[in-house]
N, C-alpha and C positions, 0 to 999 in steps of 0.2 A: 801190723798186728802186734809186733814186739813192743812198739811204743805204747800201745794201748794197755798191754799187760803190765808194763812197767809203771804206767800211770796209776793203774788199779792198786798195784803193790805199794807204791809210795803213799797213796792216799790212806791206806790202812796202816802203814807204818807210822804216819803222823799220830794216829790214835794210840798205837802200841807204845810209842815213845812217851806220850803224855801219861799213859797208864803206868809205865815203869818209873816215872819221875820221882814219885814219893819213895819208892823202894830204894832208889839210888841216891836219896837225899838231895834231889834237885828241886830248885824253887821255880814253879811254873810261871809266875809273873815275870821273873828275870829271863827265863827261857823264851817266853813270847817276845820280849823286847829284843833280845839279841838275835832271834830268828829273823827279824826284819833287816838287821844289819847284813846278815849272810845272804838272804834272799834278794835284797836290793842290789848288793854287789854282783851277784851272779846274773841278774837281769842285765845289768850294764855290760858285763864281760861277755856274756853269751848271746844275748839278743840284740845288743847295740841299738837301743831305741833312739829314734829322733824325737827330741823334745819340742820341735817346732810347733806341732799341733796344740801344745799346752800354752803357747804364747799368744794364740789368737784371741781376739776380743771376745769371741763367743765360746771359748773353752769352758767346760762345765766345772768351774773351780769349786763351787759350793758342794756339788755332788761328790767331787774327789775328797773334799774336806770331811764330808759326812762319812765316806768310806774309810778315811784315815782314822776316824773315831771308832767306827763300828768294827773294823777288822780286828784290832787288839782285844776289844771287848768280847767278841764272839769266840776268839781263840781261847780266852780265859774261860768262857762258858763251856766250850768244848772240853777243856781240861777238867772242869768240875763235873760235867756230864759223864765223861769216861770214868772218873773216880767213883762217882756215886751210883751211876746207872749201868756202867759197863760199856764195852766197845760195841756190842751188838745193837743196843738201843740207840746209842749215840750216832752210829753210822746210818742206821735206818732213818732217824730223825733228820739228819743232815741231808740225805738223799731225797726224802719226801718233801723237803722245802721247795721243790719244783712245783708243788701244788700252789704255793703262794705266787710263784712266778707266772703260772698260767692264769691264775685269777687276775693278776695285774695286766696280763696280756688282753684279757677280755675287757677290763674296766678302763685301763689307761691307754692301751695301744690299739684298741678297736678291732681286735681279732675276733672272728665269729666262732663260737663254740660248736663242736660237733657232738653227736650222741656218744661217740667213743671217748672223747675228751671228758664229757660230763660223767660218764661211767667210771673213768679212771680217777677223776677228782673225788667222787663219792667213795670209791673203794680205798683210795689213799687216806682219806680222813678216818675211815673205819680202821685201817691198818695202824694209823698213828695212835688212835685211842686204845687199840689192842696192845700196842707195844708199850705204852706208858702206864697201862692199868696195873695197879699193885693191890691185890686183894688180900684180905685176911691177915695171916701171920706175916706175909712179906711186907705189907704196908706198915705194920707196927715195927718190924725189924729195921727197915731201910729208911723210913721217914719220907717227908715231903720232897727232899732233894732228888730221890730216885725217879720221880716223874716230872718234877718242875724243870730240872736242867735240860732234859731232852726237848721239852717244849720251847725253852729259850733258844736252844740250838736250832730247832725247826724255824722259829720266827726270825732269828738273826740271819741265818743263811739265806732265807727267802728274801729278806730286806736287802741283803748284799747283792743278790742276783738281780733284783729290780733296779738297784742303783747302777750296777754294771751295764745293764741294758740301756740306761739313760746316757751313760758315758759313751757307749758304742754308737748310739743314735746321733750323738753330737759329732761323730766322725773322728774320734780319737782312737788310734791304733791300740791294740791290746798291750803291746810291749811298752808303749809310752805311758799308758794308764797304770800298768803294774809298777813301773819305775816311780811314778809320782806317788802312788798309794803306799808303797813300801817305805819311801823316803819320809813321807808325812806321818806314817804310822809309828816309826821308830821313836820320836820324842813322846808321842802319846803313850806308847807302851812303857817307855821308861818312867813316865809320870805315874802310871798305874803301879809299877814295881816299887817306886819310891813311897807311894801311899801305903802299899802293903807292908813295906818295911817299917814305916812309922807306926803302923797298927800292930806291931809285934811280929812281923814276918821275918824271914831269914835274911841274914846279911848278904850283901853282894859278894859272890865267890867266883873264883876261876872255874870251879866245877860247874856251876850253873851257866856260866858264860859258854863253856865248851858244849854243854848240853843244848843250849839255845842255838849256837852256830850249827850244830848237827841238825837240829829241828829245821833251821832255815834251809839247809841243803836239801833235806827231804821235801820240804814244802815247795821249793823251787823245782825240784825234779818232778814232782807231781804235776805242776803247771806246765813245765816244758814238754814232758812226754805226752800230756793230753793235747797240747797244741800241735805237736808233731803228728799225733794220730789223726788229727783233723786235716793236716796237710797231706799225709800219705793216703788217707781214705777220703779225699775231698769229694768224691762222687757219692758218698754214702754217709752224710753226717748223722742221720738218725741211728745208724748202726753203731757209730762211735759213742753217741750219747747214751743209747740203751745199754751197750756193753759196759760202759764205764760205771753207770749207776747200778746195774744188776750185779756186775762183777764185784763192786765194793761191798754191796749188801751180802753177797754170798761169801766172799773171803773174810769179811769182818765177822760174820756169824761163825765161820769155822774157827777163826783165831780166838774169838771170845769164848766159845764153848770148849774147845779142845785145849788151848794153851793157858787160858786164865780161869777155866772151870766156872764160867758164868752160867747161872741157872736160868732157864727160860720156862715159865709155866706154859700150859697148853695154849692159853689165850695169847701169850706173847709170841710163841712159835707160829701160831696162826697169823699173827700180825706181820711177821717177816714174810710169810707166803703171800699175804694180801698186798704188802708193799711191793714185792717183786712183780706181781700181776698188774698192779696199778701203774708202775713205771713202764712196763711193756705196753699197756694200753695207751698211755699218754704219748709214748715215743712213736708208736704206730700211727697216732693221729696227726 
């Protein structure tokens, strides 16, 4: 249970650190790039993955390359979402991306839907709409970015989960796929950072390097403790999945509202409740 609690904490800390980046004069594209350097090194040192499955002729190389492109892009989108829409909406959007994973399970992987699953999907979509709705004065004050970036996070994390399922179906162990994804994502993320620099972004600094390495440690800790929770609670994976998602939504809401004074309208707050209910329904299914 301790591993699961630490995984929840580290997941929210990723958003908190991205939220604090601008206040601390840290450049997010640079942080995202150096994050993969730290996370990849920690995967090698702690998990000791065997790369033999990646050398097989049937290894999902194109899927891994797609993930290497998508991971840095969605990290940057998460940073933009946290900045414009806040931690609460960003975390809920990320967790509700499981709706896309389940839809893919029905369409691509042949899973038969149940009434509870369909109810969870419907409620989850309502929750997403309620979370990103910006009415009246809020919409004029915060602009399109406040609802667009959470939707990008929702779609991006859903796509990543579907691609990860394809990698797992090919028989590649999680540790090996993480090592490959982080190694391939580093040059892609550095390319994004260089493009941002050429377009008038911040110069490469030791400060952003340090911030990125810390982000990588938190990112790896999130993954590591989540995997440990599945090992320790191997007899109850649904409990791990539900607790992780509900815990992140709950803690993210508390941190966003209390620590960062994020304002939630009545409809947005109802969206958080709908999201928690939808996740519970889908997990029980």
